[in-house]
C-alpha positions, 0 to 999 in steps of 0.5 A: 439304532438301526440307522446308526449302525447302517451309518457306522458301517457306511463310514467304515466301508468309506475309510477302507475304501480310502486306505486301499486308495492311500495305500495304492497311491504310496505303493505307486510312489515307489521308484522302480529300478530295472537291471541286466546283469551277466551272472552265467554269460561270457563276461561273468568272471566280472560280472557276478561281483557287479551284480552283487555291489548293485544290489548292495548300493540299492539297499545302502540307498534305501536305507538312507531313505531312497530318493528325497524319502521314496524308496526304490524298488530294484528288480534284476534279471541275469541275461547270460550275455546274450542279446536276444535274451537282454531284449527279452527281459528289457521289455519285461522291466519296461512292463513292471514299470521300470523308470531306469534301467541299469544295464550291462554288456555293449552288444545289447546295450548298443542294440537296445539304444534305439528302444531306449531312445523310443521309451525315453527311459535313462539307461546306466550301462556298464558297458563304457562303449563311445558310441553311447556318449553322444546324446544327438544318437543315444540321448537316453545312455549314461555311465559314469565312467571314463569311455573304452576309447577314453581308457585305450587312449590314457593307457597307450599315452601312459605307457608312451610316457612312462615306460618307452623313454625307458627302452633300449630302442629309445630314439632308434625307431618307432615304438611297435604296437598290437592289440588282442581281443575278441574279433566278434565282440562288441565290447571287446572291439569298441576302442579298436579304432581310438587306440590305433588312431592314437597310436598313430597320433604317438608314433607307434608303428601299429601290427596285426590284431590277435582274435582272442576269445573271452572264453580262451585258456590257452592263446599260444598260438596268437602269442606267436603270431605276435612274436613275429610282429615283435611288439613292445606293447599289446592292448588287451581289450577282454575280461579278466579271465582271458586276459590272464591267460594271454599274459600268462602264455606271453611270459612262457613264451617269452614275448617280451613285450608290454601289456595295457588292458581294459577295465574289465579286464584289469581287476584283482584277480588278475595276478592271482590268474596270471602269477608272475606273469602280471608284474607290470601289466598296466590297465584303466582303472575308472574308479579305486579297487575295493577297500582302497582309502578313498572317499566313500569306499567305507559304504562301500565296504560296510554294506558289502558286510552287512548285505552280503555276509556270504561273500568273503570281503577278500574275494570282492573286486572293483567290480562292486566299486564299479557298480556303486558307481553307477548307482550313485550317479542314478541316485544323485539324478533322480534326487535332483529331478525329485526336488525340482518337482518331477515325479521320478516314480512315474512312467513317462518321467525319463526325459525330466530325470535326464534334463532336471537331473543327469544333465545338471550335473558339472563335476559331481564327486561321487568319491571312490576314486572316481573322475569328478562326473559330469553330462551336457544335453550336448556331451554324455562323456562323463569324464575327460581321462582316466587314471592308470595302474599298474601291477608291481611288487605286489599291489596296484600302482598308480602310473599316470592320471591322463586327461585327454582334453587337457592335452589336446583339447581341439581333438577333444572338442571336435566331432568324430567327423571333424577328425576329433575324440567325440564318439569313438 
């Protein structure tokens, strides 16, 4: 009897050990994804909605079974748009075992890229800097969107195509172009070389830049400086708050120029903040605005209602949609790599996720009004052009879908050293 009880106790202990071990293995199969977001810093005017959208997206992904049955554990930090803080939080996410990280700003993403290369962790960012699109330099950096340089080139091309020909001085002189942006910000300055090159390619006269802070609420001195040059067109590379302030001051002071804006300065809040001064402002739109009738937008809206009920739908922005864009390309890459036999929950799986996941995508359609996405081992530019829209008559309207590769194929395929579009 005593021996029988000891045997049963031993079996029970073995069962406990087995179940504990099994539970540990099961827990290890959770795919850990990290996130660095700006909810309190210089770009929080657009960052907060993006952060909420990213949480919504990962909750939806898990509701659909995660990655072929394996759930994702998403852990994120607000780093306040401070590069040292981003580096500290990145190290923490690495220690937590993140197999991929959803990043944010250009300054921190570019600063982290050598470390990301060394760690071999796929880093899907909200920075669309073209400096991150050459796998020979940054093999683990990606994003779903057209890059900032492509956006800028597309915007100035769309204005030249659709607006300049209607100008009273068309055919009499060159159009005049100037740029406003925060000189010290890597995000704001990232596409300046590209847009000036495009301006020269199209035959613009290029004037002096104006330094506008991301925190700017009064830009009258910069607008008065612009008036001396008399630009026909101004590029603004900041985020929505300072873009709205500049457009508003330009309207009040009678600058009389057209405006084109990088994607992070062009959203549903621009007309709310700039009022009638926003009429005619054009901008880069890598995806549809929140709630527009496009493929998969129903998932974005229903998830916003379900997972973030405290945020009114009327306050949600295109930033939510952009977050979904990055989340969906990561999801697809993980599913492809997992189906190819990669243990995507395992630390060190980054190279296989890149090769068997991201770099197998060819014209992959995520919906959301985004361009089809392609990545190769030699080119991480996700798209070859950008949709340019305009705030007109109380709504956003498409101006032109610009395809740079189709229009200038030789320049698109050449490297930066060869004088082409690649890398800037």
